[in-house]
N, C-alpha and C positions, 0 to 999 in steps of 0.2 A: 715547355718544361716538363720533366717525366714523373709526373706523383706518384709512381709505383715504383719503390726503390727496386723490385725484386725484376725488373723489367727494363732492357736497356733501348734508348732509341732505335739502336739498327735492329733490335726484334721486333719492335712496331711496325717497322717499314718492311721486314724481310719475310715475316709469317704470313701476312695476306697473299703474298705471292706466290708462296708456297703450296696454299692450298688446294689449286689446280691440281697439280703435280701429284699431291696427297691422294686425292680422290680417284685419279687416272690408277695409281699404284694400287689403291683398295679394290677399286673394278678390276683388275688383272690378278690379284691375288684370288679374288672372290671366284673368276670365270675359271682359274686354273685349277684349284681345288673342287670345284662346281662339276666340271668335268669328269673329275676322277672319283666322285662319291658313287656310293652304291649300298648294297645289303650286305657284301662280304667284310670281313675284316678291314681291310685296306680301304673299303669304301667308306666305312662308318668313321676312320680318322681322317679322311679326305673330307666327310661332310660335317666334322667339328671344324676343321679349318674354315669352310666354306663360309659357315653361319657362328663365327667364334666373335665377331665385330658387329653382329645383331643382337639387339634387343629380343627375348623371347618371346614366344608364344605369337601374335598375329605377324611381328614385323620380319619374323622368319619365314614367312610361307610365301614373300616374295621370292624366293630362291625355287621354290617350284614353277614361277611363270616363266624362269629363264631358259628354260629347255623341256622338250616334250617329253623327256623320262620321270619328269618331275623330280621330288628331293624327298627325301626321308632322313629325318635328324639323326645323328650319332646315336642318341638314348632310344630310338624305337627297335622294337624286336618285332621280327617274322618270322614264326615258328609254321608256317603253314604252305604245303605243297602246292596248293591250288588257286594262288593269289593272282587276280588279273586285274592289272592297273591300264586304266585310259593315259589320257596326257596331261600332263602338267597338275598330276597328283600331289599333295602334302600329308606326309605323315609326321606330326611333331614329335617332340621329345617323349618318352616313355610311352609311346602309344604300343600297344601290344595286338597284333594282328596271330591267332592261334587255332589249332586244328588239333582235336585228339580224334579218337576212333573213328572211322567213317565218315568225317566232316565233309561236307561238302565244299564247291567253290565260295570265294569270297570276290564278286566283282565290285571296282569301284570305278565309273566312267569318268569322263575328262574333269577337271578342275575340279574335284573332292578335296576338301580340305578335312581333316581328322587332328584335332588338338588334342594335347598333351594327356596322357595318362587315359586316355581311352582305352577300352579292353574289347576285342572284337571276337567272337570265335563262333565256330561252327563244331558240329557232331553228330554222328548217328543219322548221316543222312541230310542233316540240316542245311541251308544256303542262305547266304547274304548278296543281296544287289543295292547298291548306292548310286543313284543316276547323277547325271551331271550337275555342276555346280552346287551342290548340297554342302553345307558347312556344319559339322559336329562339334561340338565346344567341348572342352575339358571333363575328365571324371566320367563320361557315358558308358555305359554296358549294351553291348547289343549280343546278345548268346542266343544262336538259333542250333536247336536241338531237333530233331526228328522233322520240323517243317520248314517255311522259308521265309525270311524276314526281307521285303522288297521296300525301299525308300526313295521316293520319287526326284525329281530333279529340282534344285533350288528351294531344298527345304530347310530351314534355319533351326536345329536341334541345340538346346541352350544346355547349360552344364547339368551332371549330374541326373541324367536322364537314364530310364533301363527299358529295353526290350527284351520280353523273353516269350518265345513262341511254344513254350513246354510248360509241364507241372509236374510235380511227384505225386503220385498215389498217397492215401491218406486213411487207409484201412485201420481200424483200432487194433490196437497189439501187435502191430508190426512199426519198427524205429523207419521215420520216414527216409532215412537215407539207405534203407534195404528195399525200399519198394522201388517199382518201376515207374518210368517217366513215362507221359503220354502227352497226347497235342489234340487241342480241338479246332486247330487251323492255323494257317498263316496270318502274319502280321503285313499289312499295306498301310504304307503313307503317300497318299496322293500328292501328286507336284505343288510346289510353293506354300506348302502349309509350314505353320510355326509350333513348335513342340517347347512349351515354356520350362523355365529351371525346375529339375526332381520329379518329371513326371514319368510314369511307370505305365508300361503299355503291356499288356498281358496277351496270350493266344489269340486266336481267332480274330482278331478287330483288325477294321478297315476306317481310317480316315480319311476323308475325301480331299478333293484337291483345294486349296487355300484355307481349310482351317485352322483354328488356332485353340490351343489347349492348355489353359493356366497353369500356371506354374503349383508344382504340389499335387497336381490330379494323378487319379489313377484310373486307366482307361479300361472298361471291362465289357464296354459295346462299342458299335460302331457310332462314327461321328460323321453327318454329312458333309459334303462339299461346302465352305464358306461358313459354318457354323462356329460359334465361340462356345467352348465346354467348359467346366470346373466342376471341382468337386471329387468327393472319395464316397462310391463312384463317379466318374464324370459324367456330368447331364448338360444337354444344350440349353443354355444360358440366352442367347440371342443368336444374331446372323450379322456379320458383316455388312455393310452399309445401312444398319438400322442406328448406328452410333457413329456422330462424325468422326471420329478419334481412332474407327476401327474400320 
């Protein structure tokens, strides 16, 4: 007996048999458009078609795994003459990779994932290198002016983090925007580190391999490998292994 008045007995038997065919059609559709996706105008249209059936954010990143050229979402914007991408790199929706005057290269090694609304910028000789397997979550800002930002492999960077390897002069009597920029040194993040939500990392800082920086911290000095740091400014609270959960 059919208890659903809107569904006929024929539909109940036919629809399950069509599911494998529908899945095959969907895979062919995705492969067709994915092979044509890219950063030019037609490539952006193809990227939209390739991802339109997928949920956003992490779900769409699987497209980068399906071809060595990786995948840039239709809404990503690349305004950079020296962007060097490894294999299977994912650039999510509304990611901006940008260079202003004399900006150095942005290098992303294999399997780097940059999720939505991230802003990555080089200028005044600054450069950025993100090593393999690192994931950068939405709304992060990474700005390399004058110096270098090096982020190691398999680093997990939570949303809304900021990296700034420069500062403004602060002499009295002169508007801040009229003062020259300067840097105290590069930013280096070691392999396997975890940077929590809303962390700000400032110029001249090195964070060691496997370190953990708690949410909301401001990092103004070096953090050793495997340390757990928190606060404004961030200080070492303990080391991984001292707590059974860390």
